[in-house]
N, C-alpha and C positions, 0 to 999 in steps of 0.2 A: 363573696367579695374578694377580688383579686388584688393582692398587694404587690408593690414594687419596692425592692431594697436598693437604694442608690448610695454608693460610697460618699460619705460626707467630706467636707473640707478638712475635718480633723484627721480622718483616715488617710486622705491623700497627702496631707502635710506630713504625717508620721512616716509614710512610705518614702516620701521625697527626702526627708531628713536622713532616713536610714540608708537610702541609696547614695546620698552625698557622703555619709560616713564610710560606706563600703569603698567608694571611689577614693576617698582620702587615705583610707587604710592601705589600699592597693598601691597608691602612689607613694606612700611612705615606705612600704616594703621594697619597692622597686628601686628607689633612689637614696633613701636614707637608712634603710635597714633598722627601723625603730624597734623591731622585736615584738610588735603587737601580736597578740594571740590570733592564730589563723581561724580559730573556730568562733571568735566573738561576733563577727558580722552575721554569719549563718545562724548563730544562736539568737541574736536580736531579731533577725528577719523571721525565723520560725516562731519566736515568742509573740511577735506582733500579729502573725497570722492566727495563732491560737487564740489570742485575746479578741481579735476581730470576729472569729468564728463563734467564740463564746458569747460575744455581744449580739451576734446575729441570732443565736439560739434563744437568748433571753428576750430579744425583741419579738420573736414569734409568739411569745406568750402574752404580750400586751393586748389588752382588750380593745375592740374597735370603738370608734366614735360614731354615734348616730346623730344625724342632722335632719331637722324638720324645718321646712321653709314656709314662711307666711308672706304672701304678696297679693295685692288686689289683682283679680283676674282681668280687669279692664283698665288699661293705662292710656294716658293721653300722650300723643307724640310730642317730643321736645319738652316734656315736663318731668321734673324729678319726682320720684316716688320711693317710699321706704320699703326695704325688704328686710324682714326679720328672720334670723336663723336661731333656732333653739338647739342647743348641743347637749346631748346626754352621753355620759361616759361612766366607766367603772375603774378609773385609775386610782391606785392606792397611794401614789406619790404626786406632788405637784408637777404638772406637765405643761409645757408650752407647745401649742399647736398653731399652724397656719392654715387658713381656709381660703381657697380660691373658688368662689362660686362660679357656676357655668353660665355666666351672662352671655346673651347672643352677641355676635360680632357687630351687629347694627345698633348697639347701645353703648352709651357712656356709663361709667360707674365711678363712685366716689367711696373712699374708705375700704378699698380692696387692694391686696389681700388682708384679711383680718388676722391679727396676731393676738391669741387668747391664752391667758395663763389659767389652766384648769386646776381647780382645787379638789382634793378628795371629798366625795359625798356631796358635791355641789354642782348642779347643772348650770349651764350658762345661757344667756340670751344676749345676742348681739345684732346690730343693725348696720346696713349700708344703704347707699342711695343709688337708684337706677334711673337712667334717662334714655328711653327708646327714641331713636332718631328716624325710624322707618315704620310706617303704618303696616298693619296686617297681622297675620297669625305668627307668633313667635313662641319660643320656649326657652326656659332656663334649665339647662342640663344639670346633671349631677354635680355636686360640689366635690372639689379635690381637697383632701385633707393631707397634711404633711406634719410629721413630728419625728423626733430623733430617738434612737435606741438608748438603753440605759447608760452606756458609756459614750454615746455620741458619735460612734463610728459609722452609723448608717442613718440615712434619711428614709423613713418609711412613708410611702405615698400610696393612697388608694382613693377611689371615688365612692361616694355614698349619697344617700338621699334619693328623692324621686325627681323625675322630670316634670317641671311645672309649665303647663301651657298658659300663655297670656295672649290677650288681644290688644293690639295697639290701635287706638281710635284717633280720629282727628281731635284737635284741641277743643274738648267740650267745656273747658273752664270758662270760656267766654259766654257760653250759653247759661251756665250756672250763675255767672255774674249778672247777666242780663235778667235772669229770673228774679234774683234778689233785688236788683235795682227797680225792676218793673213792679214788684210787690210794694216797694217803698216809694214808687213814683219818682225815682231819681235816675231815669234812663239817660237824661242829658249828660250825666257824668261820663258816659261812654261816647258822647257825641251824637247819639241818636235822638232826633227831635221829632216828636209827634206833633204835627200842627193841629191844634184844637180849633174846631169850627163850631159855631153855635147855631143850631137849627138848620144846617144846610147839608145834612148827610143824605144818604140814599134810603135808609130804612127807619121807620118810626121806632123810637126807643121807649119813651115814657112821657107822661104829662107832669108838669111841675109849675110852680108859681112863676109868673112873669118877673124877669129881672131887668134892671136898667141896662140897656145895650142890646137887648133882644130885638130882632126885626119884627115889624108888625105882621108879616106873613106867618110868623110862628104862632100867633095868637089862635087859640081854639075857642071860637065864640060860643059853641054849644056848652063846652065845659065851663067857660066863664059865666054864662047865664045860670048854669046849674049850681055852681058853687058860690056865686055872687062875689067873685074876685077874679082878677085877670089870671088866666092860665095859658101857658105856652107849651108847644110841642117840642120835644127833644128828639133829635135824630142821631143815628150812628152810621158809621161806614157799613156798607153792605157786606153781609157775611156769606159764607158758603160759596165763595168764588174759587176759581181754579188757578193755582200757581204752579208753573212748571220750571224747574231748575235744569238748565242744559249746561253741562260742564265739558269743556274741551279737554280730552285726555291725550292730546297729541304731543309731539316732541318739544314744541316750544313752551309748553307748560312745565317742563322740567327745569326751566331757568330758575336761578336762585338769587335773591338779594341778601338773604341771611341763611340760617341753617335749614329753613323750610323752603321747599320749592313753591313756585307759583300755583301748582296744582294743589298742594297742601293748604296754602292760603285760601284758594278758591273753595275747597271743601269746608274749611272752617267758617268762611263767610256764608256759604249756603246753608250750613247747619244753623247759624244764628238767624238768618232770614227765615228759614223754615220754622224755627221755634216761634218767631214773632207772628208769622202767618197762621200757624196752627193755633196759637193763643188767641188770634182774632177770629177764629172759626172758619178759616179758609181750608181748602183741600190742597195738599202739596204733593207733587210727584217729581221724580228726578230721572234724567237721562244723561248718561256719560257717553261720549262718542269719540271715535278715533278715525282711522282711515277707512276707505271704502271696503277693503277686504277684511277688516278687523271685526270678528264676530264676538269680541269680548266686551261689547257695549253693555251697559248695565241700566236696566229700566226698573224703577220702583214705582208701582202704580199709585194713584192718588190716595193719600192718607188724611184722616181728619181726627182732630183731638190732640191736645198738647202732649198727651202720653205717647203718641205715635212717633215722637221724635226719636224714641229708642229704635223703632223699626228702621228709620232712615240711617241712624248710626250703624246698626248692624248690617245694613245693606251696602254701605260705602266704605267701611273701615279698612278694607283690604284693596280698595281701588288704587291703581298705580298709573302714572302717565307712561305712555309707550314711546317707542322710537319712531312711530309712524307720523305722517302728516295728516292733520285733521281734515276730514271731508265734510264741509258744512252742508252741502246740498243733500248728500245721502242722509245726514242727520235730520235735516228739515223734512225730507220725505218720510223718514221713519216716524218722526213725531206726528205727522199728519195722520198716520194710521193709528198710532198708539193713543193719541189725545184728540178726539174729534170735537170736544167741547171747547168753546171760546175760553182762552186762558191768558194770563199774564206770563209770557215766556221770558225768563231771565237767562240770557246766554252769556257765559263767562269764557273768555278766550284770551289769547295773546297773539294777535295777528300782526302781519307785516303788510307793506304796501302791495306786494305781489298777491296777497290774499283778498284784496278789496273786491274784485269783481265777483269771485265765488261767494264771499261773505254777503255781498249786497244781493246777489241772486237768492241766496238761502233765506235771508230775512224778508225779502219781498214775497217769497213763497209762504213764509210763516205768517206774515201780517195779513194775508188774505182771510185768515180765520182768527188770528190771535193778536193781542197787543204785545209788542216785542220790545225788550230792553237788551241792548248789547253792552256788555261791560268788558272793556279792553284793558288788560293789565300792562302797565308801562314799567320797564326796568328802572329802578331807583338810580342806577349809575348814569342814566341819561340826564336826569335833573342835576346830578352832581357835576357832570361834565359841562352842562350848560351854564353853571354858575362859577366855573373855574376861571380865574383871571388869565388872560392871554398875555404871555411874556415873550414868546419867541415864535418862530415860523411853524414849528411842529404843533404848538398849542393852537395856533390859528387854524391849521388844517383840521385838527380834532374838533375845534369849536364849529367850524363851517360844516363838517360832516354831521355833527349832532344836530345843528340847527336845520339842516336839510331834512334829516330824518324826522325831526319833530314837526316840521312844516308839512311833510307828507302825511304824518299821523293826523294832524289838524284838518287837512283836506278830507281825509277818510272819515273823520268824525263828522264833518259838516255834511258829507254825502249822506251819511246815515240819518242825521237829524232832519235834513231836507226831504228825506223819504218818509218822514213820519215815525221814525224810530227813536225811542228814548236811548240815548248813548251816554256812556260814562267812560272817561279815560282817567285812570288813577294808578297809583303804585299798589303793590300787594298789601302793604301795611294799612292803606286807606280803604281797602276793598270792603270789608265787613260793614263799616259805618256808612260808606257811600251808598251801598246797595240797600241797606236797611232804610236810610232816609229817602231813597228813591221809591221804595215800596210804599212808605207812608204817604209820600207826595201823590203817587198814582191813586192810592186808596182814597185820599182826601179829595182828589179832583173828580172822583166818580166816573172815570172814563172807561173802566173795565166792563 
């Protein structure tokens, strides 16, 4: 353990005062002949050096501080998480220390540095909060410890503890909330509305007694005759269907409305939808795509079973949006090879008017085999500017530009819907709920 001894403010102040005294003494001898002893400044200077060296030697005998860090290995992006530091020491006198933990540059922290008063024969346990702002593999480096020598002339600094690797995932808190609400049948609190249908699903589920409001075609006459009471068939949405999540990882997905990029919002939404689909018994796969020459696309083959959401999490937690322009046609051709079975393809992007032709060609290629949903993320600032009152000529220019842009988006949206594509235009914050509701609507319609 390599230590650093840094002159403290106390030592610097002492030398500064001594230097001022030497200067005053020299000034007094030159102009006022005060008769001050010539050796006094040198004696004070030498004495201070001896005391500082003695303090340095005493500080070398001070025992080290040992730090053990406790933090969850998997963290959610943009969410606060506690980090606990356990401090062991062998100080025989009360000692105040400062701890600067080695948090990554891509994270916020609260309650750092820690200032701790260590007492003899008592170990310490302290906590601070960490909020990672970038997904992927990160690490918390060794903690920096700083305390003062017995006389306070030296700040002793060194690094201790282990390097702790952490994985920063998309925000899986929404999935946990959905799981809790789904268990309690309160998913409408998140804005997700499963439209219940009676007797009009695709797969037979169970027989039950006839209830007022059931259609006559639900009646099972054989079961009715056998049990001597009206029996109806219950159906459920077809299971074991294929859901493909296509996520644009191009440069436009780096746009931000808040601290998270559109790409992060898209990942969060896709994780929520994948959990819902897996819970319904469907198969879920995922493809991220960028430019034509970008070989860093990510393909996660079909997964089934609600526990497989962990596979999806581990497969996308380190995905990042690139500086490249998304190539929709190459992505559609790639998916045609990777996913030959008919699927519901949910393509999430942030497109512009100049992308319309390529996007339309790509979805037309996809819809030859698949049912396609295009989700286009709209910057929140556009809605804000569209609602801003016009007070002067500059406001009028901004308003006209925004309205023209929104009109072009509306025309692109209509082009997709007229081509038989499910299309959604929404802000990043609306994304998860809008896509989840669209999934339920498609499942309920039985068109897949």
